[in-house]
Phi, psi and omega in degrees: 000137180281132182291139173299336183292338176299313180294322180298317181295317179298326184289329189249024176302329183266007177282338181287153178286162180301131184257127176274111182280146183285163181282163185225138182233343184286156174241166181247161171257141181262163184217171181287157179301123182274357182090181184241029180285124179298157177117183181293130180230157179294152172297138176244127178077172181260125181295128178303141183302320180295321177293317180299323180295321178294315182295339181274001179298151183303325182294343180257012186302321181255012185268159171258141169245124182236130185203153174212132178230128183225154174293133185296321185281313187266338185082001181295125180283125181254344180202129180201146174209124181054034189286349180258008183263145175293144174208151177302140176278327196048220190284355173296341176297342177298338174297325176294314185293310182294316179299318179294326177294317177299317182293323186274315185261333183099145182290334182262004179296143177238164178247139179247125176256104182268161174235127182241152168260141179272000175212163179283122177298144179229123179061031180085355183255127175260108182279343177270201180264154170255122188240121172267121183263109184296141183243357186089007178298115184286343185254324183046047176090346178274183179056030180080011186295334179295341176255016176084014181246168166225095185277168173214172185252020177282121174223189178293341184236354181230163179230151186295153185296343179297344175250024185290347175275358183234329190249124180290346178254026178292149179213154176257159178292129181286070180214159182283112182290347181258010185301320181292316179295321177297322178295315178298318180297319178296323178295321178297316178295320180293337177282000175100003180277124178245341182211140177239113180266348172275212182249165169252127187229142173258118180271106184253025188276006179302319172210161176284128182310127183271132180273089181275168181299324182272356183132182185293147173243092179272185179264003179233135180223124170231118187054040181060022183056044183230136168263115178280133181233106177268121182255121181245133180292153173243212175288153181303129182087354182264157177296140176289164180254132181252140173233127186254143178219115001278160172285121187200157174276354188298329180226130175267128186242128173245138181246134170238020182286132177245156181267130179248178183300148176303139179090349177280158182295144173265133180220117183238142176230149175234118187233121176287151177292146179304121178077003182220089182288357177269002179232123183230158174238129174262120183236177177113202182226156176220138184288141179305140177083008182233167170218156182208143177270133167229172186221161170237120178278113185288123184284334182248089186295325183292315179293323175302310181294323179300312179298315181296325179289319177300318178295323177294320177299319177299319178295333180272002178090014179257121180275132176244122184280336179285159183295137180288327182259120181166172182291152176274113186259107181263004188299326184267009182289149175291168179306146181305133177080008184257010181293128179295132180305325182289348178266006179286123183263334185194167177201146177235129179257133183281167167296169180293158183303327181296333177290321176293318181300317180296315179300318181295316182288319183290327182260350187058047185283102186296314181298321178296319179295321177293325177296323176298320177300319179294322176298321177297319178296314181297322178299327178274003176091013182244140174274358181268111187302326181297339176293344175296338178296336176297320178294322178296314181291332174298317179290323176299321177296318177299327181280355181081019179265116182300138183299331180286351181260004175224121180246119183229147180234351181194195180267345188265338184097032179294146179304143004260044174309131187213154169200186176252155175304321179302316184286327175296319177296319179300319179294311183294326178290316178297321183303320183293344179272353183270160180303333181263001187295321180297324179291317179299319179295320181290340183277351184290147168302145184240132183306123177074006187233309191214159173058214185289357173252007186297324186271358185249131173074028183295331182254012184267149177302337179277358179306131179082356185246002174241113180239110189203147174284135178270156174214138182218132172215121182225162171222153179248128176295119185292342181269313185262341184080000179290149182256130177250125179268106174294322173195145163229122192220163174218143176212122181172232191225145172244140173250119183286170178295341177272000179086009180272148180261134173242147175256137183215157171222130186222126179224140171242127182226125173112003178289152175232150181224154184294334181201170184296312180303321179296315179298315180294328179291325193252322191297307181299321180295320180292318179294320176297324179294324177294317177299320178295324177296319176301312183299316182291322185281330185268000000 
């Protein structure tokens, strides 16, 4: 079973303060390509002194450091250690998923979410059902998607709302999450429909909802299937004030949050009622003078979207006689793919696939990566998301990466997904030669600039010159509270001071820390510091 702490660690990489990485003066010696044979291999090149100093810290005494750095054009390995050994990928596996999606579907591919009537409207009245057919669109008009973007809230000081149940500095994108549904509703009204006496249904049969580590990956997403709850303090001892986004009947919220003295810890909980996931209670305390975002992950995405769509239809002047709050009943739908074209009432087109890929890589959005895997399966004609791994392995084969050297279980890189540094480098190097390779490289988090590396190395000379996907997997000893790092990793590209590109994979496995906050504060920063040392020295 994959530890919940992996997701927690990934979520709070940006909670740490900006780390000033030390300077580097050592240089390396290069060596011939050692090949990609798994197993123990000789050290290649001289480890930079700054990197060696980090690796010598007490917390890494029993840890492995595995790395491979190669010239992007020639493939010549210039620095490597334990590069043929298996190690957990964690979220660096998203490079496989996103790259395979670009290769299979195309970076400019879009998704269309249509809305059909199951009967011909007469006199403005639709006696049949209105059906929104889910396409796997992760934005559904939110995150700036109406303008062709997919934005996120990762900055040097904030983390995206998808981690709002874990991170106190979570924030949402300042955009209307219901923009897509409102657009579809207006199109239905413009088609002459004023009343729906049948039902409103969300057709989610594109794929079977995938049970991912972070939660379900369905084919419908509205506001990431999240209810944002901003809790604002009032007077000490007084009830806190809640603001919900989006405002909807889909979830009933009760608050028992009280305001405590300024400077006291804030602690918030969100608890669904027993047997009723549409009713939740927000509890805990919040310090005076503060506000904080927390979230509720809606377990039934189809019913959530159905209610939100009915509410959007109402705003557009379309009356729906069926109850807005209730289960999404797909039992009466026609066979998949059999909707008559002339019954199409509306359609929403997504941003291009490259916009989704960038958001997923920069934020390490696990549910989004799993949705891409499901899209790959659906593209191949299967509703079983795991069949999407066939498309990933097809691309790995094209890259010359042996299937036995990459172990995957989903699209996000959940444990025990594993590969070797050599094979990750082989993939990233091959990717840059593909028509979509420049986009994959541009989508990586950048040290001190963007995504999960935004808060690290902002004042370092390597800022902007390390572009790599981050990966984190940890567990906490239930007896001692010590944190064990199964892996902290980076995989991507280095730009040297001469403007040359290097491809690299770097993993640290086996460090221990006295507690979770200490580990989160130090592990990611130290691994980033080693990557920065490579960049400076090479």
